[in-house]
N, C-alpha and C positions, 0 to 999 in steps of 0.2 A: 338601488337604481332610482332615477327620477320618475315622476308619474308618466311622462310621454314614453320613456323607455319601457316602463312597466306595461303600458297598454299595448305597445307594438310587440313586446315579447309574448304576451298572451295571444295576440292575433297571429303571430308567426307568419307574416307575409313572406311569400317566396316568389321571386321573379320568375315568370313562366315564359315570357317572350319580350325581347327588346327589338323594336322594328321601327319603320318609318313610313310616311305617307307624303306623296308629292302630287299636287293637283294643279291644273291649269284651267283657265276660263271660269265660267260660273258653275257652282256645284253646291249640293246640299245632301248630307248623308245622315241617316238616322241609325243610331246604335241602340239596339234593344236592351232588355234586361241583362245586366252585366254579371249576374249570378255570383254575387259576393266578391267580385273582383275590384281591386283598387287600380285606377288608371293614373299614371304620372307621366306628363309630356312637356316638352319645350317646343316653342315655335321657332323654327330655324330661319324662315323667310316668309315675307308676306304677312297677311292678317286674315282673320275670320271671326265669325260669331260662334259662341257656345251657348246653347240653351239646354238646361237640365230639367227633366220632369219634376214638377212640384216646386220649382223656383221661379218666382214671378219675372225677375229681370234677367234678360240675356247678358252675357259678358263679352266684351270686345277683347280679342286677343291679338297682340301685335308681336313682331319679331323680337325675340329675346324673352318673352313672357313664359313663365312656367305655370302649369295648372295641375292640380290633383283632384280626382273625383273619387272620394273614399266610400261613397254610399252604395255603389253598384246600381244606381238608378239609370234608366234609359236617358240618352242625351242626343243632341244633334249638333253637328259642326257644319257650318255653311258659309259660303262667301256672301250670301244674301238670304236672310231668313224668310223672305217672301217666296222663295222658290219651293217647288214641291220636292220632297226628299226621296232619295233612293235608299232602300234598305242596305245596311252595311254588308249583309251576307251575300248580296248580289255583286259586290265590288271586290271584297276581300277574299282571296283564296284561303285554304287552310294555312293557319299561321306557321311561320318558320322563323327561327332565330336569325336576326340580322336582315330580314327581308324588307324591301321597300316597295310599296304598292304605288304605281303611277296611274293617275286618272286624268282624262282629258289632255293627255300629252305632257302634263306637269309643267313646272317652271314658274308658276305664279305663287304658290304657297307650299310650304313643307313643314313637317313636324317629325319629331322622333321621341321615343320614350319607351316605357315598359308598363306591363300590367302585372299585378300581383294577386295570386290566389291566397285566400286565407281559409283556415280550416277550424273545425271545432263546433260543437253544438251551441256555443255561446257567441259565435261570430257576429250574429245580428246585433246583439246588445253592445258588443264592443265597437262595431262599426258605427252604431248610432251615437257614440260619444265623439266622433269626428265630425267636422263641418261638412256639409254636402259639396261645397266647392272651396278649394284653396287656390287663389290666384295671386301670383307674385309678379309685379311689374316694375318696381323701382330699380334704379341702377345698382344700388347696394345689394338688393335681393339677387339680381342676376349675377353679380360678381361672386357671391357666395357659392353659386351653383355652377359657374361657367367651367371650372376645371373638370368636374365629374361629367358634364355634358359633352365637352370636347373630347375627353378620353373615351367615352362610350362611342361617339361617332367614329373615332379613329379605329376602334376595335371592330365596328360594324363594316367599315369600308375596307379594312385590311386585316382579315382574320389571321390570328397567330395562335400557336399552341397555348392552350390554357385560356384562350380568349373568351369562351362562353362563361367560364367561372368568374373571370374578371368582370365581364359585362354584368353578371348577376350582382356582384358586390357593388359595382358602380350604380346600378339601378337602386339598390337599397340605400346607398348614400344619397342619391337624388331625392328619394322619398323622405328620408329622415330630415335632410337639410331643408326641404321645402316646408314640411310641417313645423320644423323648429323656427324658421324665419317667420312663418305666418304667426306662430305663437308669440314671438318676441316683438312683433309689430303692434301688439296690444289690441288685437281684434276683440271688440266688445259689443258687437251687434247681436240682437236676439238673446236667446238663452241657450245654455249647453255647457258641456264640460270644458270646451276650449275657451269659452268666454270666462269661465271661472278661473281656469288655470292662467289665463293672460293677465288677470288681476293680481298684482304683486302680493297683496295682503291675503286674498283668498287662496292664491297659489301656494303660499307657505303652509296654510292649514291642510290643504290637500296633500302636499308633499309629506307632512308629518303623519297623516293617516296612512299613506302608502308605505312610509318607512317602518311603521310599527302597527300593522293592522290588528294585532291581537290585544293591544292596550285598551283598557276600559276608558276610552276618551269621554270627556264631558264637554259640553258647550263652553263652559268657563275656560277650560284649558285651551281649547281650539281658538276661542276668541282672543286669549292672551297671545297666542302664537301669531295670530293675524293682526294684532295690535288694535283690537276693537273690544267694546263691551260685549257681554254675552248676547244681549238682545240685538244689538246692531249687527253683530256677526251672523246670527241666525237669519235675520232679515235679508242681509246682503247675499248670503249664500243661497237662500231660497230664490231670490230674484234672479241670480245669475245662472244657477244650475237647474232650477225647476223642481228641486227636492230638498229636503232638510239635510243638514250635515250627518245626522245619525242614519237616515235612509241611505245616503250615499255610502257611508262606511259599511253598512250591512250589504249593500249591493256589491261593493268592491270585494268584501270578504267572500261573497258567494261566487264571484267570478274567479277568484283565486282557488276556491274549493273545487269549482268545475274543472279547472286545469289539473288539479291534483287527482281528482277522480278519473278524469278522462285519460291522462297521460302517465302519471306516476302510479295509478291504481292503488293509492294509499287508502287504508280503511278509515271510516268515519271516526273511529276511536283515536286515531292519530291526528286527523285533520282538525277535529273540533277544538281541542285545547290550544293548538297552535294558531288558531284564528280567534281566540278569545272567548270560547264558549266553555262553560263549566261542566256541561254534560252533553252526551250524544243526543239526547232528546231535545235539548235547547237548540243545538245546532240544526237538527233535522227540521224542527219547527220553523226556524229562520230560513232555512234553505227552501222549504216548500213555499213559504210566503213570497220569497223573492223570485224563485225560478219556476214556480207553478207545478212542481213535482217533487217527490221525495228523492233523497240521494240514491236510493236503490233503483228507483225508476230511471233516474238520469243515467246511471251506469248501464242499465239494460239498453236504453236508447243509444247510448254511445257505442256499445258493443255491436249493436245491430246496424249502426250507421244511419240512424234516423234522427235529425237530418244528417246525412254524411257530408263528406267533403263536396264542395260545389262542383258541378259539371263545368267544363271549360267552354266558354263561348269561342267560336272560331275566329273572332276578330277583336 
């Protein structure tokens, strides 16, 4: 698989609710800690402001725009950011599939979309690889997503047999398409995994590491794949991703190991050589350095559910 598919496969996002919001007049709503949920929405009519905790600049959203909030951070949606906010829990009832919440009589602004729960003790690290806000606004971006959005809205308006499963698949399609279009747009601000993957040269090196994580990669080999000298590649990679290529490779190997330990229950004796380690002790040392605990401790925490699957926010 490609690196984006790899990451989403490890996250295992599952659509929990697809629903809508219809507001009228002036309004401002604060959504608290999203408890490791990914939000993916499209603006159906009107416009509003989006402000996400920890992000300096608010984002203006207009009809046809799509946005994804992968980090689970608290955020605010408002017709006017100068207004005092109401807590989302006071407006939104217990969520139900296909439900539409109307506020202030509706008619001025509406959105629809889905939220995705992710699971696993390594979810925080994986979510941290995604950008805090993905915002698509160009006509070409909207065209790529329009079919999935229109089909989802039709399923929500006119429920049919099998509609819930179809809506879940459409929600996944929206999420993947939005992230893919964002990636192809060449987003290169700040540092992070998406910035590095959006760079055609660095992206080729990352894809190579994902395709063969057990290989004893050298900076020389990865630089050649990226079409750079060893030193230029190392510098560019560190600037874009915030860590060295070898550190990234070790971290990706450990995320794969976590998945194997948590879900396949494979023993270390099987995992270690398949991820490029010549001994169990070498693997365990690398695992503890990256994950902060031994493989055995990780398995105990996973079995005990600490931290377990995220609780579901009611909105």
